Structure formats: C-alpha cells, structure tokens
C-alpha positions as CSV (number, residue, x, y, z in Angstrom):
1,M,-0.1,-0.1,0.2
2,Q,1.3,3.4,-0.7
3,M,1.6,6.3,1.5
4,S,0.2,9.8,0.8
5,H,2.9,11.9,-0.8
6,F,1.9,14.8,1.4
7,T,3.8,14.9,4.8
8,A,2.4,16.8,7.4
9,E,5.3,19.5,6.9
10,K,4.6,19.9,3.4
11,K,0.9,20.4,4.1
12,A,1.9,23.0,6.7
13,N,4.3,24.8,4.4
14,I,1.2,25.0,1.6
15,F,-1.1,26.4,4.2
16,K,1.5,29.0,5.6
17,T,2.3,30.0,2.0
18,Y,-1.2,30.5,0.6
19,G,-3.5,30.8,3.7
20,G,-1.5,32.9,5.8
21,S,-0.6,30.6,8.8
22,A,0.0,26.8,9.1
23,T,-3.6,26.5,10.9
24,N,-5.5,28.5,8.3
25,T,-6.5,25.3,6.7
26,G,-10.0,26.5,5.4
27,S,-9.1,29.7,3.4
28,I,-10.0,29.4,-0.1
29,E,-6.5,30.0,-1.3
30,A,-5.1,27.3,0.8
31,Q,-7.6,24.9,-0.3
32,I,-7.2,25.7,-4.1
33,A,-3.4,25.2,-3.7
34,M,-3.5,22.1,-1.8
35,L,-5.9,20.8,-4.7
36,T,-3.6,22.0,-7.3
37,E,-0.8,20.2,-5.6
38,R,-2.8,16.9,-5.6
39,I,-3.8,17.3,-9.2
40,N,-0.4,17.8,-10.4
41,H,0.7,14.5,-8.4
42,I,-2.2,12.5,-9.9
43,S,-1.6,13.9,-13.4
44,A,2.0,12.4,-13.1
45,H,0.8,9.2,-12.0
46,L,-1.7,8.9,-14.8
47,K,1.1,9.6,-17.6
48,S,2.6,6.1,-16.5
49,N,-0.5,4.4,-15.9
50,K,-3.1,5.3,-18.7
51,K,-5.5,2.8,-17.7
52,D,-6.0,3.7,-14.0
53,F,-9.7,4.9,-14.6
54,S,-10.6,5.3,-11.0
55,S,-7.7,7.7,-10.3
56,N,-8.8,9.6,-13.5
57,R,-12.3,9.9,-12.0
58,G,-11.0,11.3,-8.8
59,L,-8.8,13.5,-10.7
60,M,-11.8,14.9,-12.8
61,S,-13.7,15.5,-9.4
62,M,-10.9,17.2,-7.8
63,V,-10.5,19.5,-11.1
64,G,-14.3,20.4,-10.8
65,R,-13.9,21.3,-7.0
66,R,-11.0,23.6,-7.9
67,K,-12.9,25.3,-10.8
68,R,-15.9,25.8,-8.4
69,L,-13.4,27.3,-5.6
70,L,-11.8,29.5,-8.1
71,T,-15.2,30.7,-9.5
72,Y,-16.2,31.5,-6.0
73,L,-12.9,33.3,-5.4
74,S,-13.3,35.4,-8.5
75,H,-16.7,36.5,-7.6
76,N,-15.8,37.4,-4.1
77,N,-12.1,38.7,-4.0
78,L,-10.8,39.4,-7.6
79,E,-7.3,40.8,-6.8
80,S,-6.7,37.7,-4.6
81,Y,-7.9,35.4,-7.5
82,R,-5.5,36.9,-9.8
83,G,-2.7,36.9,-7.4
84,L,-3.2,33.0,-6.8
85,L,-3.5,32.1,-10.3
86,E,0.1,33.7,-10.8
87,K,1.5,31.9,-7.7
88,L,0.3,28.5,-8.9
89,G,1.0,29.1,-12.5
90,L,-2.8,28.3,-13.7
91,R,-3.9,29.7,-16.9
92,K,-7.0,31.4,-17.2
C-alpha cells in the first residue's frame, strides 16, 4: 500500500504560504493550492498508468472542485484570485 505523498510539514508549508498561517486550513486560497498540488501529483501518476480509470475519475472530480472554488474566489475577491493564479501558474 502506498503512503500519501503529502507529509505534515508539506501541508503546513502549503497552508502557511497560501493561507497566511499553518493552521488556516479553511481559506479558499489554501484549499485551491492543496487541490492543485494533488492534481499535479495524480496527473504525473496517470502519465505512466494510462488505464487507471478510478484515479482518472478522482482527478476529474478534483479539477471540478478546484474550478468551483476558483469561480467563488473570482466573484468575491478578484485581486486575490489574480494573485493566486499567478502564484500557482494556472492559466485563465
């Protein structure tokens, strides 16, 4: 069984960078950054395991959730939205 690729330090670092503090796990920016990290990891996995359809389905649901969160952020805080896209390297 494979362990998660996230360590507690890595998660805390993501939340500190995007959420303001290591304990601010509920901020929209931190959630989007965490989803982006997971999406990138699963995308790399699917490059070598093309027939892993259950991971592909999970990836699609994560992409949809990230899209909904980005839409919410763009409606409520446009400058934070633009800054986050710049930091994460997402194209819009």
